[in-house]
C-alpha positions as CSV (number, residue, x, y, z in Angstrom):
1,M,-45.5,10.4,-120.1
2,K,-44.4,13.4,-118.0
3,R,-47.5,13.0,-115.8
4,L,-46.5,9.3,-115.1
5,L,-43.0,10.4,-114.1
6,K,-44.4,13.1,-111.7
7,R,-46.7,10.5,-110.1
8,K,-43.8,8.0,-109.7
9,A,-41.7,10.8,-108.0
10,A,-44.5,11.8,-105.7
11,F,-45.1,8.1,-104.8
12,T,-41.5,7.6,-104.1
13,A,-41.3,10.8,-102.0
14,A,-44.3,9.7,-100.0
15,A,-43.0,6.2,-99.6
16,V,-39.7,7.6,-98.3
17,G,-41.6,9.9,-95.9
18,V,-43.6,7.1,-94.5
19,A,-40.5,5.0,-94.1
20,L,-38.8,7.7,-92.2
21,V,-41.8,8.1,-89.9
22,I,-42.0,4.4,-89.2
23,M,-38.2,4.2,-88.4
24,G,-38.7,7.1,-86.1
25,I,-41.6,5.5,-84.3
26,I,-39.6,2.1,-84.1
27,S,-36.5,3.9,-82.8
28,A,-38.6,5.9,-80.2
29,F,-40.3,2.7,-79.1
30,T,-37.1,0.6,-78.7
31,S,-35.4,3.5,-76.8
32,G,-38.1,3.8,-74.3
33,R,-38.3,0.0,-73.9
34,A,-34.5,-0.2,-73.3
35,S,-34.9,2.6,-70.7
36,I,-37.7,0.8,-68.9
37,L,-35.8,-2.5,-68.9
38,T,-32.7,-0.7,-67.7
39,S,-34.7,0.9,-64.8
40,A,-36.4,-2.4,-63.9
41,A,-33.0,-4.2,-63.8
42,G,-31.5,-1.4,-61.7
43,F,-34.5,-1.7,-59.2
44,V,-34.2,-5.5,-58.9
45,T,-30.4,-5.3,-58.4
46,K,-30.3,-2.3,-56.1
47,P,-30.6,-4.3,-52.8
48,F,-27.9,-6.6,-53.9
49,R,-25.6,-3.8,-54.8
50,L,-26.4,-2.1,-51.4
51,L,-25.6,-5.4,-49.7
52,A,-22.4,-5.8,-51.4
53,S,-21.4,-2.3,-50.7
54,S,-22.3,-2.8,-47.0
55,V,-20.4,-6.1,-46.7
56,S,-17.4,-4.4,-48.4
57,G,-17.5,-1.5,-46.0
58,G,-18.1,-3.8,-43.0
59,A,-15.1,-5.9,-43.9
60,S,-13.0,-2.8,-44.2
61,S,-14.3,-1.6,-40.8
62,F,-13.7,-5.2,-39.2
63,L,-10.2,-5.2,-40.5
64,G,-9.6,-1.7,-39.2
65,Y,-11.0,-2.8,-35.8
66,I,-8.6,-5.8,-35.7
67,R,-5.6,-3.5,-36.5
68,D,-6.7,-1.0,-33.8
69,Y,-7.2,-3.8,-31.3
70,D,-3.8,-5.2,-32.0
71,A,-2.3,-1.8,-31.6
72,L,-4.2,-1.3,-28.2
73,Q,-3.1,-4.8,-27.0
74,A,0.5,-3.8,-27.8
75,E,0.1,-0.5,-26.1
76,N,-1.5,-2.2,-23.0
77,T,1.4,-4.7,-22.8
78,A,3.9,-1.9,-23.0
79,L,2.1,0.0,-20.3
80,A,1.8,-3.0,-18.1
81,A,5.6,-3.6,-18.4
82,E,6.2,0.1,-17.6
83,I,3.9,-0.1,-14.5
84,E,5.7,-3.2,-13.2
85,R,9.1,-1.5,-13.7
86,L,7.8,1.6,-11.8
87,R,6.5,-0.7,-9.0
88,R,9.7,-2.5,-8.7
89,E,11.7,0.8,-8.6
90,N,9.2,2.1,-6.0
91,R,9.7,-1.0,-3.8
92,E,13.4,-0.6,-4.1
93,L,13.3,3.0,-3.2
94,E,10.9,2.3,-0.3
95,G,13.4,-0.4,0.9
96,M,16.2,2.1,0.7
97,R,14.1,4.7,2.4
98,R,13.4,2.4,5.3
99,E,17.0,1.4,5.5
100,N,18.1,5.0,5.6
101,E,15.5,5.8,8.2
102,E,16.7,3.0,10.3
103,L,20.3,4.1,10.0
104,R,19.2,7.6,10.8
105,V,17.4,6.5,13.9
106,I,20.2,4.3,15.0
107,A,22.6,7.1,14.5
108,G,20.4,9.3,16.6
109,L,20.2,6.7,19.3
110,K,24.0,6.3,19.2
111,E,24.4,10.0,19.9
112,T,22.5,9.7,23.1
113,R,23.7,6.2,23.9
114,P,27.1,5.8,22.3
115,S,27.9,2.5,24.3
116,F,24.9,0.7,22.9
117,V,24.9,-1.8,20.1
118,F,21.5,-1.9,18.3
119,V,19.7,-4.2,16.0
120,S,16.6,-2.8,14.3
121,A,13.5,-5.1,14.0
122,A,10.0,-4.7,12.6
123,V,6.8,-5.5,14.6
124,T,5.0,-8.4,13.0
125,A,2.3,-9.2,15.6
126,R,0.8,-7.9,18.9
127,S,-0.8,-9.9,21.8
128,T,-3.3,-8.1,23.9
129,S,-5.0,-10.9,25.7
130,N,-6.1,-10.8,29.3
131,W,-2.9,-12.5,30.3
132,A,-0.2,-11.0,28.3
133,R,1.0,-7.9,26.5
134,T,3.7,-8.8,24.0
135,L,5.2,-7.9,20.6
136,T,6.6,-10.3,18.0
137,L,9.6,-9.1,16.0
138,D,11.0,-10.3,12.7
139,K,14.6,-10.7,14.1
140,G,16.0,-13.3,16.5
141,S,19.0,-15.1,17.6
142,S,20.6,-15.2,14.1
143,A,20.7,-11.3,14.5
144,G,22.4,-11.5,17.8
145,I,19.2,-11.1,20.0
146,A,18.9,-13.0,23.2
147,A,16.4,-13.3,26.1
148,G,16.7,-10.3,28.4
149,H,17.7,-7.8,25.9
150,S,16.2,-4.4,26.2
151,V,13.9,-3.3,23.4
152,L,13.7,0.6,22.7
153,S,11.6,2.9,20.6
154,A,13.1,5.7,18.5
155,E,11.1,8.3,20.6
156,G,12.7,10.2,23.4
157,G,16.2,9.1,22.7
158,G,15.2,5.5,23.2
159,C,12.3,4.7,25.5
160,L,12.0,1.2,27.0
161,V,9.3,-0.8,25.1
162,G,9.9,-4.1,26.8
163,V,12.3,-7.0,27.3
164,V,12.9,-9.9,25.0
165,A,11.3,-13.0,26.6
166,E,11.4,-15.7,23.9
167,V,13.8,-16.1,20.9
168,S,14.1,-18.2,17.8
169,P,16.6,-17.9,15.0
170,G,14.2,-15.7,12.9
171,W,12.0,-14.0,15.4
172,C,11.5,-13.1,19.0
173,V,8.8,-12.2,21.5
174,V,9.0,-9.0,23.5
175,R,7.3,-8.7,27.0
176,L,6.0,-5.1,27.3
177,V,6.5,-3.0,30.3
178,T,2.7,-3.2,30.8
179,D,2.7,-7.1,30.9
180,S,1.9,-8.5,34.4
181,S,5.2,-10.4,34.5
182,F,7.4,-7.3,33.8
183,A,9.6,-5.9,36.6
184,A,12.6,-3.7,36.6
185,G,14.6,-1.5,39.0
186,A,13.5,2.1,38.7
187,V,14.3,5.6,39.7
188,V,12.4,8.8,39.7
189,Y,14.3,11.3,37.5
190,R,13.5,14.4,39.5
191,T,14.2,13.1,43.0
192,A,16.5,10.1,42.3
193,Q,14.0,8.0,44.5
194,T,14.4,4.4,43.7
195,A,11.6,1.9,43.4
196,V,10.4,-1.1,41.4
197,A,8.3,-0.7,38.2
198,E,6.1,-3.7,37.8
199,G,3.3,-4.8,35.6
200,R,0.0,-5.8,37.3
201,F,-3.1,-7.5,36.1
202,D,-5.3,-4.8,37.4
203,L,-3.4,-2.2,35.4
204,M,-2.4,-4.2,32.4
205,T,-5.9,-4.0,30.9
206,R,-5.7,-0.2,31.0
207,G,-2.3,-0.1,29.4
208,R,-0.5,0.9,32.7
209,L,2.0,-0.3,35.2
210,G,2.8,0.3,38.8
211,L,5.6,1.9,40.7
212,L,6.0,0.1,44.0
213,R,7.8,0.1,47.3
214,L,7.9,3.8,47.7
215,P,8.2,5.0,51.4
216,S,5.2,6.9,52.7
217,G,5.7,10.5,52.3
218,S,7.9,10.3,49.3
219,D,8.0,13.3,47.0
220,L,6.2,12.0,43.9
221,R,4.3,14.2,41.5
222,I,2.0,13.7,38.5
223,G,4.1,13.7,35.4
224,D,7.4,12.6,37.1
225,L,9.6,10.6,34.7
226,V,10.6,7.2,35.8
227,L,13.8,5.6,34.4
228,T,15.4,2.2,34.7
229,S,18.0,2.2,37.5
230,G,20.2,-0.4,36.1
231,A,20.0,-2.4,39.4
232,G,21.1,-5.9,38.9
233,G,22.8,-5.2,35.6
234,V,20.0,-6.8,33.5
235,L,18.7,-3.5,31.9
236,P,20.8,-0.5,31.0
237,P,20.3,2.5,33.4
238,G,18.6,5.7,32.4
239,L,16.0,4.3,29.9
240,P,12.7,6.1,30.2
241,I,10.0,3.7,31.3
242,A,6.9,5.7,32.0
243,A,5.5,8.8,33.7
244,V,3.6,9.1,36.9
245,A,-0.2,9.3,36.3
246,S,-1.6,8.9,39.9
247,V,-0.3,8.3,43.5
248,Y,-2.1,6.6,46.4
249,D,-1.3,5.3,49.8
250,E,-1.2,1.5,50.3
251,K,-3.4,0.0,52.9
252,D,-0.5,-0.7,55.2
253,G,0.0,3.0,55.7
254,F,3.8,2.7,55.3
255,S,4.2,2.9,51.5
256,L,3.0,4.6,48.3
257,T,2.1,3.1,45.0
258,A,2.0,5.1,41.7
259,E,0.2,4.3,38.4
260,L,2.4,4.8,35.5
261,V,1.7,5.6,31.8
262,P,4.4,4.1,29.4
263,A,6.6,6.6,27.9
264,V,5.7,5.2,24.4
265,S,2.6,3.5,23.2
266,P,3.3,0.0,21.7
267,D,0.3,0.3,19.5
268,R,1.9,2.9,17.4
269,L,5.2,1.1,16.9
270,S,6.0,-0.5,13.6
271,A,9.8,-0.8,14.2
272,V,11.9,-1.1,17.4
273,Y,15.6,-1.3,18.4
274,V,17.0,-4.2,20.4
275,V,20.1,-3.4,22.6
276,I,22.3,-6.5,22.0
277,A,25.3,-5.1,23.9
278,Y,26.2,-2.1,26.0
279,E,29.0,-1.0,28.2
280,Q,27.9,-1.2,31.9
281,V,28.8,1.4,34.5
282,G,32.1,0.7,36.0
283,E,33.4,-1.1,32.9
284,P,36.7,0.1,31.5
């Protein structure tokens, strides 16, 4: 009987041992399988997870780009407005500067010619054809300008540029001293010798004019300054016209002619000053 009980105990112990071994194997097998399945699922879904992550990151980047673009647009708009404001202020300052410069020049001219009334004008066009030498100005009869008025530069206390030949309300045309139709009574400053300053076709193309009707033997030197004489009362006296460049005898043997270089080059002028009134010599 005892032997039988021992056998049953041994059998039971062996059965329990086998059962434990089998359960361990099953547990190990199922655990490895789960790991394999999990790895396989992770491998299959990895591209999708990467794509989702990429799309999410791209969306965030795109939204950030839009926010940055809007900020840049707003900044550019503000900068454009600031630039336009600065340009407007610069134009206003430039206009004030030109106005102050004109007033300064006129004040300077008034010091040397206190009896003159001036109107400043801008040069808008030039004519240098074979038949004429003229300037067009941006002021006309509405500013008090009339045909025959003298036009001066700011240089040399007011050198003669030409004479107003044509006028409209808003503009006028000035015939330059080198124009072939220009003529004015003149006087040589150094000797007080009187003559006539005239434009000539043969000299006009070279930017010069002539000093005519000088008696043979007249004392005339290169560089002598020639002024308006005021003869006839059309032009004010004492305006610098030109300087003597050369002197030669006329064919008749009784007179001299001089070539003159204008006191001011019209090609460099952007603004001039028109004498619309002046006090003539002898007037009270």
